[in-house]
C-alpha positions as CSV (number, residue, x, y, z in Angstrom):
1,X,14.3,-3.4,-0.2
2,X,12.7,0.0,0.5
3,X,9.0,0.2,-0.3
4,X,7.8,2.5,-3.1
5,X,6.7,5.9,-2.1
6,X,4.4,7.7,-4.5
7,X,3.0,11.3,-4.8
8,X,-0.7,11.9,-4.1
9,X,-2.8,15.0,-3.7
10,X,-4.4,15.4,-0.4
11,X,-7.9,16.9,0.3
12,X,-6.5,20.5,0.3
13,X,-4.7,20.0,-3.0
14,X,-1.2,19.7,-1.5
15,X,1.1,16.9,-2.9
16,X,2.1,14.3,-0.2
17,X,4.3,11.3,-0.3
18,X,2.9,8.0,0.8
19,X,4.0,4.4,0.8
20,X,1.4,1.7,0.3
21,X,0.7,1.3,4.0
22,X,0.2,5.0,4.5
23,X,-2.1,5.2,1.4
24,X,-4.3,2.3,2.7
25,X,-4.2,3.7,6.2
26,X,-5.6,7.1,4.9
27,X,-8.5,5.3,3.1
28,X,-9.2,3.1,6.1
29,X,-9.5,6.2,8.3
30,X,-12.1,7.6,5.8
31,X,-13.9,4.3,5.9
32,X,-14.2,4.5,9.7
33,X,-17.2,6.8,9.2
34,X,-19.1,3.8,7.9
35,X,-19.4,2.5,11.5
36,X,-22.1,5.2,11.9
37,X,-24.3,3.0,9.7
38,X,-24.3,0.2,12.3
39,X,-27.4,0.1,14.5
40,X,-28.4,-1.9,17.5
41,X,-31.8,-2.5,15.7
42,X,-30.0,-5.1,13.5
43,X,-26.4,-5.1,14.7
44,X,-25.4,-8.4,13.3
45,X,-26.4,-7.5,9.7
46,X,-25.3,-3.9,9.8
47,X,-21.9,-4.7,11.4
48,X,-21.3,-7.4,8.8
49,X,-22.1,-5.1,5.9
50,X,-19.9,-2.3,7.3
51,X,-17.0,-4.8,7.8
52,X,-17.5,-6.1,4.2
53,X,-17.4,-2.5,2.8
54,X,-14.3,-1.7,4.8
55,X,-12.6,-4.8,3.5
56,X,-13.4,-3.9,-0.1
57,X,-12.2,-0.4,0.5
58,X,-8.8,-1.7,1.8
59,X,-8.5,-4.0,-1.3
60,X,-9.4,-1.2,-3.6
61,X,-6.8,1.2,-2.0
62,X,-4.1,-1.5,-2.3
63,X,-5.0,-2.1,-6.0
64,X,-5.0,1.6,-6.8
65,X,-1.6,2.1,-5.2
66,X,-0.2,-0.8,-7.3
67,X,-1.7,0.6,-10.5
68,X,0.0,3.9,-9.9
69,X,3.3,2.3,-8.8
70,X,3.4,0.1,-11.9
71,X,2.2,3.0,-14.2
72,X,-0.7,0.9,-15.5
73,X,-3.8,2.4,-17.3
74,X,-6.6,0.1,-18.3
75,X,-9.6,1.2,-20.4
76,X,-12.8,-0.8,-20.7
77,X,-15.4,-0.7,-23.5
78,X,-19.2,-0.5,-22.8
79,X,-19.2,-4.4,-23.1
80,X,-17.0,-4.6,-20.0
81,X,-14.0,-6.0,-22.0
82,X,-10.6,-4.4,-21.9
83,X,-10.1,-2.2,-24.9
84,X,-6.6,-0.9,-24.1
85,X,-3.9,-1.4,-21.5
86,X,-0.8,0.5,-21.0
87,X,2.2,-0.3,-18.6
88,X,4.4,2.7,-18.5
89,X,4.9,3.8,-22.2
90,X,4.3,0.3,-23.5
91,X,0.9,-0.5,-25.0
92,X,0.1,-4.2,-24.3
93,X,-3.5,-4.2,-25.4
94,X,-4.9,-2.0,-28.2
95,X,-8.4,-2.1,-29.6
96,X,-9.1,-5.2,-27.5
97,X,-6.1,-7.2,-28.9
98,X,-2.7,-7.9,-27.5
99,X,0.1,-5.9,-29.0
100,X,3.0,-8.1,-30.2
């Protein structure tokens, strides 16, 4: 089965086609700059923190790709609870309650 390819806008405003691996790769390239925060003054701590951030960026990029691929939109209230959720054109949660 062929992996989904989605349209994203690059830094110059041009539309580009990326599969999940390509999308994650672009964000991991951006996160590479975090290595500049590592210092020999406390390498063990700073390296660990940078690696943790890069791991979280990778997970976030994968999650965002899947949200777009599945056409999911989730909205939270100020209380942190889901107020609405849409998958494609189907509303599955409205006003905090499941739509049946």
